[in-house]
C-alpha positions, 0 to 999 in steps of 0.5 A, spaced: 500 500 500 506 504 500 510 506 494 515 511 491 511 516 486 512 520 480 513 527 482 507 531 481 510 537 485 517 538 488 519 538 495 520 546 495 513 547 491 510 543 496 513 547 502 511 553 499 504 551 499 504 550 507 502 555 512 508 553 516 514 553 511 511 558 506 515 564 509 521 561 511 528 562 508 530 559 502 536 555 505 531 552 511 526 550 505 532 547 501 535 543 508 528 540 509 526 539 502 532 534 502 529 530 507 522 529 504 520 523 501 513 522 497 509 516 499 502 514 495 498 510 499 491 507 498 485 508 503 485 505 510 493 506 510 495 508 517 501 514 518 500 515 526 497 510 531 493 513 537 497 513 543 504 511 540 510 516 538 509 521 533 515 520 528 513 523 522 511 530 519 506 529 514 504 534 508 498 533 504 499 533 496 493 530 494 487 526 498 484 526 505 487 524 511 482 523 517 484 523 525 480 518 529 480 515 536 478 508 538 471 507 541 475 507 548 482 510 549 483 504 554 484 500 548 490 504 545 493 504 551 493 497 552 496 495 545 503 494 543 505 497 537 504 491 532 497 489 536 495 497 534 497 496 527 492 490 526 487 493 531 487 500 527 486 497 520 481 503 517 481 499 510 475 495 514 468 499 514 467 496 521 473 499 524 471 505 521 464 505 523 467 503 530 472 509 531 470 516 533 472 521 528 476 527 530 477 531 524 479 531 517 485 534 514 484 536 506 488 540 501 495 541 498 500 543 503 496 541 509 501 539 515 500 535 521 505 532 526 509 538 527 508 541 534 509 533 536 515 532 533 518 539 535 518 536 542 525 533 544 521 527 548 517 523 544 510 525 545 504 520 544 499 521 538 492 523 541 488 520 535 490 515 529 492 519 523 490 515 516 488 516 509 481 516 508 482 516 500 488 514 496 493 520 498 500 522 496 503 525 502 510 527 503 514 525 510 519 528 514 522 524 519 522 527 526 529 526 528 531 529 521 527 535 522 530 536 529 537 535 526 536 541 521 534 545 526 539 544 531 545 544 526 543 552 524 541 557 530 538 561 524 533 555 522 531 554 529 530 562 530 526 562 524 521 556 526 520 559 533 518 566 529 513 562 525 510 558 532 510 565 536 506 568 530 501 562 530 500 562 537 499 570 537 494 569 532 490 563 535 490 566 542 487 573 539 482 569 536 480 565 542 480 571 546 475 575 541 471 569 541 471 568 549 469 576 549 463 575 544 461 569 548 461 571 555 461 578 555 468 579 556 468 576 563 472 570 562 478 572 566 476 572 573 482 569 576 485 575 578 479 576 583 480 570 586 487 571 588 491 564 587 485 560 588 484 555 582 478 557 578 474 552 574 470 556 568 463 553 567 458 555 561 451 553 563 447 551 557 439 552 556 439 557 562 432 559 564 431 565 569 430 560 575 436 556 573 440 562 574 437 564 580 438 558 583 445 557 581 448 564 582 447 564 590 449 557 590 456 558 586 457 564 591 456 561 597 461 555 595 466 560 593 466 564 599 466 557 603 473 556 607 474 549 605 473 550 598 480 548 594 477 552 588 473 557 585 467 556 580 466 562 575 459 560 571 456 563 565 450 562 562 447 562 555 439 560 554 441 556 547 441 549 548 447 545 546 448 543 539 453 543 533 453 551 532 452 553 540 458 548 542 463 553 540 460 558 545 464 553 550 471 556 548 475 558 554 471 554 559 473 548 563 466 545 563 459 545 561 453 544 565 447 541 561 440 539 562 435 534 559 434 538 552 441 539 550 444 534 545 451 532 547 452 527 540 459 525 537 459 532 533 458 536 539 463 532 543 468 533 538 468 540 537 468 541 545 474 536 545 478 541 540 476 547 544 479 544 551 473 542 555 474 537 560 468 535 563 460 535 562 456 536 568 448 534 567 444 538 572 439 532 571 439 524 573 438 522 566 444 522 561 441 519 555 443 525 551 450 524 552 454 519 547 458 516 553 462 512 548 465 518 544 465 522 551 470 516 554 474 516 547 475 524 548 477 523 555 471 527 558 469 526 565 461 526 565 457 527 572 450 527 573 445 528 579 445 521 582 437 522 584 431 526 585 427 526 591 423 520 590 417 523 595 417 529 591 416 526 584 410 521 587 407 526 591 407 531 585 404 525 581 398 524 586 397 532 586 396 531 578 391 526 579 387 530 584 387 536 580 385 532 574 380 528 578 377 534 581 377 539 575 381 544 579 384 548 573 377 549 570 374 551 577 380 556 578 379 559 571 371 560 573 373 563 580 377 568 577 371 570 572 367 570 578 363 564 576 361 560 582 356 556 578 356 548 580 355 543 575 357 536 572 363 540 569 366 540 576 364 533 578 370 528 580 370 521 583 372 518 589 379 515 589 377 510 595 375 503 592 378 505 585 383 500 581 389 504 580 395 501 576 402 503 577 407 501 571 414 502 574 415 500 581 422 502 583 423 507 588 418 512 586 413 507 584 413 504 591 412 511 595 406 512 590 403 505 592 404 507 599 400 514 598 395 510 594 394 505 599 392 511 604 386 513 599 384 506 600 385 504 592 386 497 589 393 497 587 395 493 580 402 493 578 406 492 572 414 491 572 419 487 570 422 486 577 416 485 582 417 489 589 415 485 595 413 492 599 408 493 593 405 486 595 405 487 602 401 493 601 396 489 597 398 490 590 397 485 585 402 484 579 399 483 572 401 483 565 401 490 561 395 488 557 391 487 564 393 493 567 391 497 561 384 493 561 382 493 569 385 500 571 381 506 572 387 510 573 394 509 570 401 512 573 407 511 568 413 511 573 418 508 568 422 510 562 419 509 555 422 502 554 
């Protein structure tokens, strides 16, 4: 799958196409050009393995390179070099489907691996770099690049200048983005002295979200035993591929039930440097946990809500519907005190109540309904002894639908 090719471009021509080397001196270009080899590869060829040292600088002449991560980062860490070559064969459609896409590198003169190989010690690849299409790629060995720079101090200074300009432009862009997103309030470290500050962006923020979090964050930061401070900003937008860029400059994001943390959003958040996803709810089904693990995110959630609060609220809803409380409330506001059948309810005592789902919340609900004197039917894949002790009878789904006067759904929509 690898071979030397007929030259379509010369090494100097390809260096002129790059953002990194186009403005360096002709002598540095010539020195690097003398070390370059052109390779023509088929789709699926791997240049760099995730978790392995980066040994070559790659410059694209034709084709598309992709960066992908294994479904779990532990896979790459546990494999030897030879095993990784076998495990990461991206010529297989199944291997591609199971991998986590990071990004694609396309266009003549695009470079990958430079920042890795300028580090003296071997640095490990964050992702596997492979050919998504047949490609022509120029390679320069990392040791040979370092040798060129070490033998001529002027060459080293030129590369330092190029890197410094890139960092300067990138940091200015990032500062501008943070300023636009968070209203210029992104540098709060000075206010908290030397205490580390964790910056959090809270998505899908309503007024009650902000009113609840602000005093809680303030109290946490003022507590004597806190090892770090929290700086929390808020946006009313829900997390999406478009709004994921808002998180530039933040360490963590806080999500709610309607935020969508799919693979593409997580890829963007990873590139922006976000390290943690905090769910302010018990559910985490909107987070692609396999992708989150591959990118090294920490995902946290609310372990549980008060089961009593949910069960009691469910009974409140029953009584509101049964006794026509919303209708009576509207009539009262309109000074209409007419009593008619439109306000008539029924006794819960003696009625058959079906409870689908008898976990913690369902069991508490059964206790409350038992106090009304209702007959309990239950449906769950796991039967509760406590529900049975209350007189509850477990039946099939069809039976509970047919026999119940009222049905509570206290379970996921499985």
